[in-house]
C-alpha positions in Angstrom: -14.6 5.1 -27.6 -16.1 3.2 -24.8 -15.6 4.4 -21.3 -16.2 1.7 -18.6 -17.1 3.9 -15.7 -17.0 2.7 -12.1 -19.3 4.8 -10.0 -18.3 3.4 -6.6 -20.8 2.9 -3.8 -22.6 6.3 -4.1 -22.6 9.6 -6.0 -20.4 11.1 -3.2 -17.8 8.5 -3.9 -17.5 9.0 -7.6 -14.2 10.3 -9.0 -13.9 13.5 -11.0 -12.8 11.4 -13.9 -15.9 9.3 -13.8 -18.2 12.3 -13.7 -16.4 13.9 -16.7 -16.7 10.6 -18.7 -20.4 10.5 -18.1 -20.8 14.1 -19.0 -18.9 13.7 -22.3 -20.8 10.5 -23.3 -23.5 10.5 -26.0 -24.8 7.1 -24.9 -25.1 5.7 -21.4 -25.5 1.9 -21.1 -26.4 0.7 -17.6 -28.3 -1.7 -15.3 -31.4 0.0 -14.0 -30.1 0.0 -10.4 -27.1 2.2 -11.4 -29.1 5.0 -12.9 -30.4 6.8 -9.9 -27.0 8.1 -8.6 -26.2 9.6 -12.0 -29.7 10.9 -13.1 -28.4 14.6 -13.2 -25.8 13.6 -15.7 -28.2 12.0 -18.2 -29.9 15.0 -19.8 -29.7 15.0 -23.6 -28.2 11.5 -23.8 -29.4 8.2 -25.2 -29.9 6.0 -22.1 -30.1 2.2 -22.6 -31.2 0.3 -19.6 -30.9 -3.5 -19.2 -31.7 -5.8 -16.3 -29.6 -7.9 -14.1 -28.2 -10.9 -16.0 -28.0 -8.9 -19.3 -24.3 -8.1 -18.9 -23.3 -9.6 -22.2 -26.1 -7.7 -24.0 -25.0 -4.4 -22.4 -21.5 -4.9 -23.5 -22.6 -5.8 -27.1 -24.8 -2.7 -27.3 -21.9 -0.5 -26.0 -19.6 -1.9 -28.7 -22.2 -1.5 -31.4 -22.9 2.2 -30.5 -19.1 2.9 -30.3 -18.6 1.5 -33.8 -21.3 3.9 -35.0 -19.0 6.7 -33.9 -20.8 7.5 -30.6 -19.1 8.2 -27.3 -20.3 5.5 -25.0 -20.2 5.1 -21.3 -21.0 1.7 -19.8 -21.7 2.0 -16.1 -20.5 -0.4 -13.4 -21.1 -0.2 -9.7 -18.0 -0.3 -7.5 -14.9 -0.8 -9.7 -15.5 -2.1 -13.2 -12.5 -4.4 -13.0 -13.6 -6.2 -9.8 -16.6 -8.4 -10.6 -17.8 -5.6 -12.9 -18.5 -4.7 -16.5 -14.8 -4.4 -17.4 -14.3 -8.1 -17.4 -17.4 -8.7 -19.6 -16.4 -6.1 -22.1 -12.8 -7.3 -22.5 -14.0 -10.9 -23.0 -16.0 -9.7 -26.0 -13.6 -7.4 -27.6 -11.8 -10.2 -29.4 -14.9 -10.4 -31.7 -14.4 -6.9 -33.0 -11.7 -4.6 -34.4 -11.3 -0.9 -34.0 -12.8 -0.7 -30.5 -11.1 1.6 -28.0 -11.7 1.3 -24.3 -11.0 3.5 -21.4 -11.5 1.9 -17.9 -12.2 4.4 -15.2 -11.8 2.8 -11.7 -14.3 3.3 -8.9 -14.3 2.5 -5.2 -14.9 -1.2 -4.8 -16.9 -2.7 -1.9 -13.7 -3.9 -0.1 -12.3 -0.3 0.1 -15.6 1.2 1.0 -16.3 -1.3 3.8 -12.7 -1.1 5.1 -13.1 2.7 5.4 -16.1 2.3 7.7 -14.5 -0.4 9.8 -11.2 1.2 10.5 -8.1 -0.2 8.9 -8.7 -4.0 8.5 -6.9 -4.6 5.1 -3.2 -5.5 4.8 -2.5 -8.2 2.2 -6.0 -9.4 1.3 -8.0 -11.6 -1.1 -11.4 -10.6 -2.5 -13.6 -13.7 -3.2 -17.2 -13.7 -4.5 -19.4 -16.4 -3.1 -21.8 -16.3 -6.0 -21.9 -19.7 -7.7 -24.0 -18.5 -10.6 -20.9 -18.5 -12.9 -18.3 -20.2 -10.6 -18.4 -23.8 -9.5 -18.7 -24.3 -5.7 -15.6 -26.4 -5.7 -13.6 -23.4 -7.0 -15.0 -21.1 -4.4 -14.2 -23.5 -1.6 -10.6 -23.9 -2.9 -10.1 -20.2 -2.9 -11.4 -19.7 0.6 -9.3 -22.6 1.9 -6.0 -21.4 0.5 -6.6 -17.7 1.4 -7.4 -18.9 5.0 -4.3 -21.1 5.2 -2.2 -18.2 3.9 -3.4 -16.0 6.8 -4.6 -13.4 4.3 -7.4 -11.0 5.2 -10.5 -12.2 3.2 -13.2 -10.0 1.8 -16.3 -11.8 0.8 -18.7 -10.4 -1.8 -22.2 -11.6 -2.6 -22.2 -13.9 0.5 -25.8 -15.0 0.5 -29.2 -14.5 -1.2 -32.7 -15.9 -0.5 -32.0 -18.9 -2.8 -28.2 -19.1 -2.7 -27.1 -20.2 0.8 -24.8 -23.2 0.2 -21.6 -21.3 -0.8 -21.7 -19.3 2.4 -22.3 -22.4 4.6 -19.4 -24.1 2.9 -17.1 -21.1 3.2 -17.9 -20.7 6.9 -17.1 -24.4 7.6 -13.6 -23.8 6.1 -13.0 -20.6 7.9 -13.9 -21.9 11.4 -11.8 -25.0 10.7 -8.7 -22.9 9.9 -9.0 -19.6 11.8 -9.5 -19.0 15.5 -13.0 -18.5 16.8 -12.1 -15.0 18.1 -10.9 -13.8 14.7 -12.5 -10.3 14.1 -15.1 -10.0 11.3 -16.3 -6.7 9.9 -19.8 -6.6 8.4 -21.0 -3.7 6.2 -24.7 -3.9 5.1 -25.6 -1.5 2.3 -29.2 -0.5 2.4 -31.0 2.2 0.4 -31.8 4.3 3.6 -28.5 3.8 5.4 -25.3 1.7 5.7 -25.0 -0.5 8.8 -21.6 -1.4 10.2 -21.0 -4.3 12.7 -17.8 -5.8 14.1 -18.1 -9.3 15.5 -16.0 -12.5 15.7 -16.0 -15.6 13.5 -17.7 -17.7 16.1 -20.6 -15.2 16.3 -20.9 -14.5 12.6 -23.9 -16.7 12.1 -25.9 -14.6 14.6 -25.9 -11.8 12.1 -28.2 -11.1 9.1 -26.2 -11.6 5.9 -27.5 -11.1 2.4 -26.5 -10.0 -1.1 -25.9 -6.4 0.0 -23.5 -7.4 2.7 -19.7 -7.2 2.5 -17.7 -9.3 5.0 -14.1 -8.7 6.0 -12.5 -11.7 7.8 -9.4 -10.7 9.7 -6.1 -12.6 9.9 -4.1 -13.8 12.9 -2.9 -10.2 13.7 -6.2 -8.4 13.3 -7.7 -6.9 16.4 -10.5 -4.7 17.6 -9.8 -1.4 19.4 -12.4 1.2 20.4 -14.9 0.0 17.8 -12.4 -0.2 15.0 -11.1 -3.3 13.2 -7.3 -3.0 12.6 -4.8 -5.2 10.9 -1.3 -3.8 11.7 1.5 -3.5 9.1 4.3 -3.5 11.7 5.5 0.1 11.6 8.5 0.8 13.8 7.8 3.1 16.8 10.9 5.1 17.8 12.0 4.3 21.3 15.1 4.0 23.5 16.3 0.9 25.3 15.5 1.0 29.0 18.5 0.6 31.3 16.9 -2.5 32.9 16.3 -4.0 29.5 19.9 -3.2 28.5 21.2 -5.0 31.6 18.8 -8.0 31.0 19.9 -8.5 27.4 23.6 -8.2 28.3 23.0 -11.2 30.6 20.8 -12.9 28.0 23.6 -12.7 25.4 26.0 -14.1 27.9 23.6 -17.0 28.7 23.1 -15.9 32.3 19.3 -15.5 32.4 16.8 -18.0 33.8 14.9 -19.7 31.1 11.3 -20.8 31.8 9.5 -19.8 35.0 11.8 -17.7 37.2 10.4 -18.4 40.7 13.3 -16.6 42.3 12.0 -13.3 40.9 10.3 -11.1 43.6 7.6 -10.2 41.1 6.8 -13.7 39.9 4.3 -14.3 38.5 3.7 -10.9 37.0 1.3 -12.3 34.4 0.2 -15.9 35.2 1.3 -18.9 37.2 3.8 -21.0 35.3 4.7 -18.2 32.9 7.8 -18.5 30.8 10.2 -15.7 32.0 12.9 -16.2 29.3 12.0 -12.8 27.8 11.3 -10.9 31.0 11.8 -7.7 29.0 10.1 -8.1 25.6 12.6 -7.8 22.7 9.9 -6.2 20.6 9.0 -3.3 23.0 7.2 -1.2 22.1 5.5 -3.2 19.3 2.5 -0.8 19.1 0.4 -3.7 18.1 -2.7 -4.6 20.2 -3.2 -8.0 18.6 -1.6 -9.7 21.6 -3.1 -7.5 24.2 -0.8 -4.5 24.6 -2.2 -1.0 24.4 -1.3 2.7 24.7 -1.8 4.6 27.9 -3.7 7.5 26.5 -2.0 10.9 26.4 1.1 9.5 28.1 2.9 8.1 25.1 3.6 4.9 27.0 3.0 1.4 25.6 1.6 -0.9 28.3 2.2 -4.7 28.1 0.1 -5.4 31.2 -2.6 -7.3 29.3 -0.1 -9.1 26.9 0.7 -12.6 28.1 1.8 -13.8 24.7 5.5 -13.3 25.3 5.4 -15.5 28.4 3.9 -18.6 26.7 6.2 -21.5 26.1 5.3 -21.9 22.4 6.0 -18.2 21.8 9.4 -18.4 23.5 10.3 -21.5 21.5 9.4 -19.8 18.2 11.3 -16.6 19.1 14.4 -18.5 20.2 14.7 -20.3 16.9 15.8 -17.1 15.1 16.4 -14.3 17.6 20.1 -15.1 17.9 20.5 -14.4 14.1 19.2 -10.8 14.8 20.5 -9.8 18.2 24.3 -9.9 18.5 24.6 -6.9 20.8 22.1 -5.0 23.0 21.9 -2.1 20.6 20.4 -4.4 18.0 17.1 -4.2 19.9 16.9 -0.7 18.4 19.1 -1.0 15.3 17.4 -4.1 14.0 13.9 -3.4 15.2 12.5 -4.0 11.7 13.9 -7.6 11.6 12.6 -8.2 15.2 9.1 -7.1 14.3 9.1 -9.4 11.3 10.1 -12.2 13.6 7.2 -11.2 15.9 4.7 -11.4 13.0 6.0 -14.8 12.1 5.6 -16.1 15.7 2.2 -14.5 16.1 1.1 -16.5 13.1 2.5 -19.8 14.4 1.3 -19.4 18.0 -1.8 -17.1 18.3 
């Protein structure tokens, strides 16, 4: 039996199942850098250490020892199935018969980095920028289509002392497709400590980036709040419909409201000169999503739209009006169909923000 053991980022992050597999093994096969976190589990075992670049050799040794009847643990940092030893081993297994494999997952860099940054992951793509085994054209294609799909992107192995071209090309693609103020989380793993930085795409090149850096590139809805990077999923926040909003949407459904700038309103402009007042009362309130500028008034339970101008921009109004009539047929739909409304909001944020 071969156990492919993911040891995560550190000993503290290892699963109970991973520790148990290492304790039960007769033979440990590992890269030298993976040994220190598990030194206390190696007593009385045969330990075979190979260098970086010897992944095939490590897998072959593990298979050989397993066929001799030994219990083998082949160690992988992070998760063995994500740029780890699991892929190497399974590629070779077709050469042999009678090899049993148990893959034990570990915490990959994407999950570890996200836990330090806040909650930046929604739908996401993990892309390695290492071109040692992957052609640069393939890396560029993956970054391009993940960017166009508005998927949060996690970049592994972004840059080394001799390998800089993939990162340069990836950055060119990112800044061409995504907005300059797109949040970017940076987690630098060092022996002495882990450093966490949140910046923006336009300022990313000001940061030190190397092989021990994990980058998380936000999407159109990702925002920064109180030092945290957040990509909202769109959960519905229970609320009631304010009487003024009820009156407004009764008139909206009857076609009686003023579209565009309402200069007759005593409060005009409540946000900016020339604002579009078609949705004076936001149909998504409260969205609970700070990606467009709204925020909670702390300890009051009130969602404030004071800093959100998005709903009053012409392109936003045009996008919403394309489909809102399919959702709201009566005023109570503002509450009863909130899930559909928030999905419309996400769609319009993507097209307008």
